[in-house]
N, C-alpha and C positions, 0 to 999 in steps of 0.2 A: 604580688603587688600589681595593681592595675592602675592605669592612668587614663581617665576618661577623655583627656585632651589629646591623646595620641591620634595621629592621623596617618592615613595611607593615601599617598598621592595628593596631599593637601586636602583631604576630606576626612571628616570624623568617622571613626570606625563603626559607630552605631548607625550610620546613615544607610538606608535601604537603596538598592539599585532601582532605577526607574523601570516601570513595567514595559514589556514589549507590546507592540501593537500590530494590527493588520495581518493576522495569520491567514494564509491562503493555501490552497491545495493545488498541486499540479502533477502531471504525469500519473493521473488516476487510472488504475487498472483494476480488474476484479480482485486482485490479491496484494496490491501495493499502492503506496501514495508517497508523494514528496510534500512535506509540510515546510513552509517558510514563513518568516515573520520579520518585522522591522524592530531592531533593538531600540530601546529607549535612550534618549540623550540626557545626560546629566546624572546626578545621584552618585552613589558609590560605584566603583568599577565592577564589572560583571565577571565573575570567575567562570561560570558555566550557566547553561540553560537546561532546566529539567522539563521534560514533556510527559504529561500524564493523560491517561484516558479519563475524560470528564464524566462519562456516564457509568452507572453501576453495572457490573462490578468494576470499579476503577483500578487501574494498575499503572505502574511506572513504565512508560513506553521507551524512554531513552534519555540520553544526556549528550550535549555538545559543549564544546568549550565556548568561552565568551566571544570569540571571533567568528563563530560559525552559526549564523541564524537560520539554520535549516536542518531537517532530519528526515531521512528516508525510512519508511516503515514497510515491513514485508510480512507475509503470512497472515494477511487479513482474510476475512471470510467474504465471498462474493455475495452481492445483493444484501448488504448489512448496513445499518445506520451506525455511524461513528461520530464521536465528539472528542476533540483533543484540546489541551491547554498547555501553553508554554509559560513557565515562570523564569524570571532572571534571578540568579542566586549570586550574592556578593561573596567576597573573599572571607568575610567573617561568618558566612552561613545564613545570612538573613535573606528571606525571599522577598520578591517584589510584591506590592500590595495587590495588584490586579493582574491576572494572566491575560495573554492573548489567546483567543480561542477560535475554533472553527468546527463546523458540522458538515458532514458529507455522507453520501450513500455510495458504497462501492457498486459498480455495475454488475449485472448478472454474468455468470460464466457460461458462454455458449461454445459448445464444441460442434464444429461442422465437419462432416466427413469430406476429405478432399475429393475433388472431381478428377477421375481418370478417364479420358475419352477412350472409347472402345478401339481396339486394334483391328486393322483390316484382316479378314480371313479367320478371325477367332469367334465368329458368331456361331451359335448352335444352329443346326439345320432346321428349317421350318418344318412344322409338323405336317405329315402327309405330303412331303415334297416329291417323293418317288412312288410310282404305283407298286403295289405289293408284287413280289415275285411268286411265280407258281411253284408249288411243291415246297414251300418254306414255312408251312404252318406248324403249329405245335404238335399235330398228330401225324404229319406226313414226313417221310424220310427224304432228306435232301441228297442230291447227287453230288454235292460239293465236297 
């Protein structure tokens, strides 16, 4: 038996949550990013936020509870275009109508060899720094 007049927190159960807005990126590295957005005000209460990759092939990137409007993503590819969308999901499972979205490019991954200054006294001797010794050739016997 269902009752269409039943309400949750004085709101009809078939009401959708309000769409989140203003998705932004921060802490962008070649392999990770922090996505954050502004939750919508009004509508049905938000149970959680689902974050999806918006471009093909799309995949489910993560989920946060209704009080956490941010998600950290790891294992991204360097120098790659990404587009993500966040949907608000109500307690009855209904998605918000419009997602909050963002587009970004991860920076390239540069590996730079660390610089180690030369240590004093560890230089190789310069070529031809000493005159050749007599009787030290390949065909002569040395007295040493």
